[in-house]
Backbone as CSV, one residue per row, in Angstrom:
resi,resn,N_x,N_y,N_z,CA_x,CA_y,CA_z,C_x,C_y,C_z
1,MET,23.135,-12.690,14.833,22.106,-11.698,14.681,22.838,-10.673,16.062
2,THR,22.790,-9.407,15.863,23.139,-8.589,16.767,21.904,-8.267,17.730
3,ASP,22.412,-7.915,18.928,21.399,-7.268,19.842,20.388,-6.249,19.426
4,ALA,20.809,-5.173,18.432,20.253,-4.328,17.814,19.155,-4.809,16.505
5,THR,19.451,-5.933,16.138,18.587,-6.396,14.946,17.623,-7.412,15.858
6,ALA,17.842,-8.153,16.979,16.913,-8.643,17.703,15.897,-7.716,18.260
7,THR,16.358,-6.576,18.650,15.582,-5.570,19.513,14.566,-4.906,18.166
8,GLU,15.095,-5.042,16.981,14.328,-4.452,15.789,13.173,-5.434,15.617
9,LEU,13.441,-6.710,15.752,12.405,-7.718,15.374,11.198,-7.725,16.290
10,PHE,11.535,-7.338,17.777,10.362,-7.354,18.816,9.748,-5.985,18.780
11,GLU,10.320,-5.146,17.946,9.620,-3.787,17.740,8.474,-3.984,16.810
12,ARG,8.243,-5.129,16.039,7.272,-5.487,15.261,6.334,-6.624,15.718
13,PRO,5.579,-6.322,16.814,4.870,-7.329,17.598,3.785,-7.849,16.851
14,LEU,3.486,-9.143,16.904,2.475,-9.740,16.362,1.283,-10.341,17.220
15,SER,0.148,-10.415,16.874,-0.977,-11.039,17.920,-0.733,-12.485,18.055
16,ASP,-1.032,-13.192,19.099,-0.856,-14.357,19.359,-1.483,-15.379,18.079
17,ALA,-2.531,-15.124,17.543,-3.275,-15.772,16.290,-2.339,-15.542,15.274
18,ALA,-1.422,-14.288,15.136,-0.611,-14.088,13.837,0.532,-14.879,13.990
19,ARG,1.197,-15.122,15.204,2.400,-15.744,15.552,2.092,-17.366,15.320
20,GLY,1.068,-17.758,15.330,0.590,-19.231,15.352,0.347,-19.451,13.781
21,PHE,-0.137,-18.356,13.005,-0.257,-18.452,11.579,1.286,-18.428,10.916
22,LEU,2.133,-17.750,11.632,3.749,-17.721,10.951,4.261,-19.024,11.267
23,ARG,3.942,-19.839,12.352,4.545,-20.960,12.877,3.885,-22.002,11.757
24,LYS,2.618,-22.010,11.376,1.980,-22.677,10.515,2.646,-22.720,9.092
25,VAL,3.152,-21.574,8.614,3.643,-21.349,7.305,5.156,-22.102,7.474
26,LYS,5.782,-21.760,8.681,7.044,-22.817,8.703,6.969,-23.856,8.764
27,MET,6.004,-24.555,9.423,5.654,-25.974,9.408,5.348,-26.562,8.055
28,HIS,4.962,-25.950,7.030,4.635,-26.266,5.820,5.728,-25.731,4.826
29,GLY,6.872,-26.009,5.425,8.301,-25.702,4.512,8.325,-24.346,4.003
30,GLY,7.723,-23.257,4.700,8.070,-21.995,4.714,7.215,-21.345,3.552
31,ARG,6.470,-22.156,3.033,5.457,-21.437,2.014,4.241,-22.440,1.987
32,LEU,3.048,-21.541,1.588,1.798,-21.925,1.864,0.760,-21.306,0.630
33,VAL,0.005,-22.007,0.203,-0.761,-21.466,-0.856,-2.088,-20.742,-0.139
34,MET,-2.464,-19.547,-0.396,-3.573,-18.759,0.401,-4.861,-19.384,-0.300
35,THR,-5.713,-19.944,0.684,-6.966,-20.372,0.118,-8.030,-19.670,0.916
36,ASP,-9.353,-20.149,0.680,-10.350,-19.127,1.447,-10.353,-19.663,2.859
37,ALA,-9.823,-20.784,3.189,-9.664,-21.184,4.339,-8.819,-20.608,5.397
38,GLU,-7.715,-20.055,4.731,-6.625,-19.174,5.341,-7.083,-17.767,5.752
39,PRO,-6.735,-17.624,6.973,-7.162,-16.454,7.581,-6.355,-15.021,6.816
40,GLN,-6.868,-14.413,5.904,-6.112,-13.513,5.263,-5.743,-12.253,6.299
41,GLY,-6.543,-11.912,7.106,-6.155,-10.832,8.087,-4.761,-11.033,8.668
42,LEU,-4.705,-12.422,9.226,-3.530,-12.860,9.734,-1.975,-12.833,9.030
43,ALA,-2.308,-13.200,7.759,-1.553,-13.037,6.805,-0.899,-11.632,6.424
44,THR,-1.908,-11.034,6.347,-1.813,-9.284,6.148,-0.963,-8.957,7.161
45,GLU,-1.282,-9.051,8.396,-0.481,-8.757,9.671,1.087,-9.044,9.693
46,CYS,1.066,-10.401,9.153,2.441,-10.699,9.051,3.135,-10.192,7.871
47,ARG,2.622,-9.922,6.764,3.176,-9.287,5.730,3.629,-7.900,6.100
48,ARG,2.760,-7.011,6.759,3.080,-5.682,7.094,4.213,-5.706,8.099
49,ALA,4.579,-6.671,8.802,5.615,-6.692,9.754,6.902,-7.014,9.100
50,GLY,6.749,-7.614,7.857,7.732,-7.976,6.958,8.277,-9.601,7.151
51,TYR,7.154,-10.122,7.809,7.554,-11.722,8.173,7.186,-12.566,6.962
52,LEU,6.290,-11.878,6.154,5.548,-13.093,5.071,5.785,-12.074,3.816
53,HIS,5.992,-12.795,2.681,5.687,-12.229,1.406,4.505,-12.921,0.742
54,ILE,3.448,-12.133,0.253,2.492,-12.935,-0.687,2.581,-12.462,-1.918
55,SER,2.727,-13.487,-2.761,2.683,-13.170,-4.203,1.365,-13.092,-4.814
56,ASP,1.287,-12.524,-6.156,0.166,-12.173,-6.804,-0.470,-13.359,-7.021
57,ALA,-0.082,-14.778,-7.091,-0.795,-15.841,-7.226,-1.379,-16.614,-6.002
58,GLY,-1.060,-15.809,-4.863,-1.830,-16.240,-3.547,-0.833,-17.180,-2.856
59,MET,0.424,-17.385,-3.095,1.451,-18.132,-2.480,2.249,-17.144,-1.294
60,ILE,2.225,-17.801,-0.097,2.727,-17.063,0.984,4.075,-17.664,1.242
61,HIS,5.020,-16.858,1.416,6.338,-17.224,1.597,6.992,-16.692,2.973
62,LEU,7.509,-17.321,3.761,8.471,-16.986,4.896,9.553,-16.275,4.342
63,THR,9.745,-15.106,5.087,10.948,-14.260,4.716,12.159,-14.508,5.724
64,GLY,13.187,-14.214,5.248,14.469,-14.350,6.176,14.223,-13.734,7.610
65,LEU,13.528,-12.658,7.642,13.032,-11.766,8.912,12.035,-12.519,9.585
66,GLY,11.167,-13.124,8.876,10.037,-13.950,9.568,10.754,-15.153,10.251
67,GLN,11.724,-15.927,9.533,12.445,-17.022,10.129,13.222,-16.594,11.267
68,ALA,13.948,-15.367,11.390,14.621,-14.827,12.321,13.750,-14.600,13.673
69,TYR,12.479,-14.232,13.285,11.488,-13.877,14.267,11.376,-15.124,15.143
70,LEU,11.047,-15.918,14.111,10.486,-17.263,15.006,11.533,-18.106,15.782
71,ASP,12.873,-17.944,15.186,13.976,-18.330,16.027,14.120,-17.931,17.251
72,ARG,14.018,-16.378,17.134,14.345,-15.698,18.464,13.211,-15.943,19.434
73,LEU,12.109,-16.235,18.912,10.877,-16.641,19.839,11.194,-17.805,20.596
74,MET,11.818,-18.862,19.805,11.978,-20.119,20.264,13.175,-20.134,21.402
75,ARG,13.893,-19.471,21.045,15.214,-19.007,22.075,14.673,-18.470,23.342
76,ALA,13.613,-17.585,23.112,12.987,-17.001,24.471,12.227,-17.777,25.187
77,ASN,11.509,-18.828,24.617,10.715,-19.685,25.371,11.738,-20.686,25.940
């Protein structure tokens, strides 16, 4: 990943709660079924940033950009 790509990732900031939701999806193997218990607003925030894809069937998938974002966060901490 180039510095320009990394900078682009952090130009799409997420709230703390949305970052936590993104980590939850990663811990579930990169995909999760959207249920009533899942926070729709957080999933939408991550989708708008390009970090998640939400299918018509309600399946949430971590995108490559989302994986790169989480990897970069882990290296920063």
